[in-house]
C-alpha positions in Angstrom: 14.0 16.1 28.5 11.3 18.7 29.0 9.0 19.4 26.0 6.9 22.3 24.9 3.4 20.9 25.6 2.8 20.4 21.9 0.5 17.5 22.7 -0.8 18.6 26.1 -3.7 16.4 27.2 -3.9 14.6 23.8 -4.4 10.8 23.9 -2.0 9.0 21.6 -1.8 5.3 20.5 1.5 4.0 19.1 1.9 0.6 17.4 5.1 -1.5 17.4 6.4 0.6 20.3 8.3 -2.0 22.3 12.1 -1.9 22.3 14.3 1.0 21.3 13.2 1.9 17.7 11.1 4.6 16.2 7.9 3.5 18.0 9.2 3.7 21.5 11.0 7.0 20.6 7.7 8.4 19.4 5.9 7.3 22.5 8.6 9.0 24.7 8.5 12.2 22.7 4.7 12.3 22.9 4.9 11.9 26.7 7.4 14.6 26.9 5.0 16.9 25.0 2.2 16.3 27.5 0.3 13.5 25.9 -1.3 10.5 27.5 0.0 7.4 25.6 -1.0 3.8 24.9 1.8 1.7 23.4 1.2 -1.6 21.7 3.2 -4.4 20.3 2.9 -8.1 19.7 6.1 -8.8 21.7 4.5 -8.8 25.1 7.7 -9.2 27.2 9.4 -6.3 25.4 6.2 -4.3 25.6 6.2 -4.7 29.4 9.8 -3.7 29.7 9.2 -0.6 27.5 6.2 0.6 29.5 8.1 0.1 32.7 11.0 2.2 31.4 8.6 4.9 30.2 6.8 5.0 33.5 10.0 5.8 35.3 9.6 9.3 33.9 6.0 9.5 32.9 2.8 8.2 34.6 0.3 8.6 31.8 1.4 5.6 29.7 -0.4 2.2 29.3 0.4 -0.9 27.4 -1.9 -3.1 25.2 -0.6 -6.1 23.4 -1.7 -6.1 19.8 -0.9 -8.0 16.6 -1.8 -5.6 13.7 -2.6 -8.5 11.4 -5.6 -9.3 13.6 -8.6 -6.9 13.3 -10.1 -8.0 16.6 -6.8 -7.1 18.4 -6.6 -3.8 16.6 -10.2 -3.0 17.7 -9.4 -4.0 21.3 -6.4 -1.7 21.4 -8.5 1.2 20.3 -11.3 0.3 22.7 -8.9 -0.1 25.7 -7.3 3.3 24.8 -10.8 4.9 25.0 -11.7 3.0 28.2 -8.5 4.0 29.8 -8.3 7.7 28.8 -11.8 8.6 27.5 -10.9 9.2 23.9 -8.3 8.9 21.1 -6.7 12.0 19.5 -3.6 10.6 17.6 -2.9 7.3 16.0 0.7 6.6 15.2 1.1 3.6 12.9 4.6 2.4 13.2 4.2 -1.4 12.8 6.2 -2.8 9.9 8.1 -5.9 8.9 11.1 -6.0 6.5 13.5 -8.6 5.3 15.9 -9.1 2.3 15.1 -11.4 -0.6 15.4 -11.1 -4.3 12.2 -11.3 -6.3 13.7 -14.3 -8.0 13.8 -16.2 -4.7 11.0 -14.6 -2.7 8.2 -16.9 -1.7 4.5 -16.1 -1.6 4.7 -16.4 2.2 7.5 -13.9 2.5 5.7 -11.4 0.2 2.4 -11.8 2.0 3.7 -11.6 5.5 5.5 -8.3 4.9 2.5 -6.8 3.2 0.1 -8.0 5.9 2.0 -6.4 8.7 3.3 -3.3 7.0 0.5 -2.3 4.6 -2.6 -4.2 5.8 -1.8 -3.5 9.4 -1.5 0.2 8.8 -4.9 0.0 7.0 -6.5 -1.8 9.9 -5.3 0.6 12.5 -6.1 3.7 10.3 -9.6 2.4 9.7 -10.2 1.7 13.4 -8.8 5.1 14.4 -10.8 7.0 11.8 -14.0 5.3 13.0 -13.3 6.3 16.6 -12.5 9.9 15.6 -15.8 10.2 13.7 -17.7 8.6 16.7 -16.2 11.3 18.9 -17.5 14.0 16.6 -14.6 14.5 14.3 -11.0 15.8 14.6 -8.0 13.6 15.2 -4.7 12.8 13.6 -3.2 9.7 12.0 0.6 9.6 11.4 1.9 6.6 9.4 5.5 5.4 9.2 6.4 4.9 5.5 10.0 4.7 4.1 12.0 6.3 1.4 12.1 2.9 -0.3 8.5 3.6 -1.2 10.1 6.0 -3.7 13.6 4.5 -4.3 14.7 1.2 -5.7 16.8 -1.1 -3.5 17.8 -4.6 -4.3 16.2 -7.3 -2.1 13.4 -5.0 -0.9 10.6 -5.5 -3.4 8.1 -6.7 -0.7 9.0 -3.9 1.8 9.1 -1.2 -0.9 5.8 -2.2 -2.3 4.2 -2.2 1.2 5.7 1.2 2.0 4.6 2.7 -1.3 1.2 1.4 -0.4 1.3 3.1 2.9 2.0 6.4 1.1 -0.9 5.9 -1.2 -3.2 4.8 1.7 -2.1 8.0 3.5 -3.1 10.3 0.6 -6.4 8.6 0.0 -7.4 8.2 3.6 -6.7 11.9 4.1 -9.2 12.7 1.4 -11.8 10.4 2.9 -11.4 11.9 6.4 -11.0 15.6 5.5 -14.8 16.3 5.8 -14.5 15.2 9.5 -11.7 17.5 10.3 -9.2 14.6 10.5 -5.6 14.8 9.3 -3.7 11.8 7.9 0.0 12.2 7.1 3.2 10.0 7.0 6.9 10.2 7.6 9.3 8.5 5.3 12.7 7.8 7.0 15.7 6.7 5.0 17.8 5.0 7.7 17.3 5.1 11.5 19.5 2.9 13.6 18.4 0.7 16.4 19.3 -2.7 17.8 16.6 -4.7 15.9 17.7 -3.3 12.6 21.2 -4.3 13.3 20.0 -7.9 13.9 18.3 -8.2 10.6 20.7 -6.2 8.4 24.4 -6.9 7.7 27.0 -4.4 9.1 28.3 -3.9 5.6 24.9 -2.9 4.2 24.3 -0.5 7.1 27.7 1.1 6.5 26.9 1.4 2.8 23.5 3.0 3.5 24.8 5.4 6.1 27.5 6.5 3.6 24.8 7.6 1.1 23.5 10.1 3.7 24.6 13.7 3.6 25.7 13.6 7.2 27.3 10.2 6.7 25.3 8.6 9.5 21.9 7.1 10.1 19.2 9.1 11.9 18.5 8.4 15.6 15.0 7.1 16.2 14.4 10.3 18.2 15.1 12.5 15.2 12.3 10.7 13.3 10.0 10.9 16.3 10.5 14.7 16.4 8.9 14.9 12.9 6.1 12.5 14.0 5.3 14.8 16.9 5.2 17.8 14.6 2.7 16.1 12.3 0.6 15.1 15.3 0.6 18.6 16.7 -1.4 21.7 15.9 1.6 23.1 14.2 0.7 20.9 11.2 -2.9 21.9 11.3 -3.0 22.5 7.5 -1.1 19.4 6.4 -3.0 16.3 5.3 -2.2 13.6 2.7 1.5 14.5 2.9 4.5 12.2 3.1 7.4 13.9 4.8 10.9 12.6 4.0 13.1 12.3 7.1 16.3 11.9 5.3 19.6 13.5 4.4 19.9 11.4 1.2 19.0 12.9 -2.1 18.9 11.3 -5.5 
């Protein structure tokens, strides 16, 4: 698919971009819009497969393995992006970890692991990107991946919902901290986007139930979420900062 050069010559980094989920869809859409892209993930085999698939259509893509729970690896990802392409213009924080457990049964390790990947990882990558943007003289965009469960209650999702609500709050506050440097920080909040990994960790019955709550009676495709991410990354969103945009057809 040809794009409209919304991100022409921009350098974009995307976390958790291996596989076929929102991260890889966002990377592909950015490439279609003329960006040069670095994808990262802690699954090195899937990361290599994904970058090979993207390179079949786009030359300006590079892969850097990264575990967002490790500050040194996050900093290396940013540094390798700058070394490869000369700068960083857009940071897309897609890394997140879910699971299903009642608060009554949830362990400290389950709670902490989800928050460390989903919230703390987003913080680490946001901080590293903001520091790079400032070092470059200002400007730049951060787009975080939140979730509607940051607003809505769902059984078994206390850790994930708390993390995603934290991503929303981080987005709003980081936007205020970065505004003086001409940097924008926004987030998307999908309700349900289907991909093979989600099917592995969620029962078919729950996926059917969740899809049934949507106005269109289906889940979003990862590409449909990626389209909104591209909009927020582009100059069409030049006056938006600190916003969380719901990508959902579900309404309370």
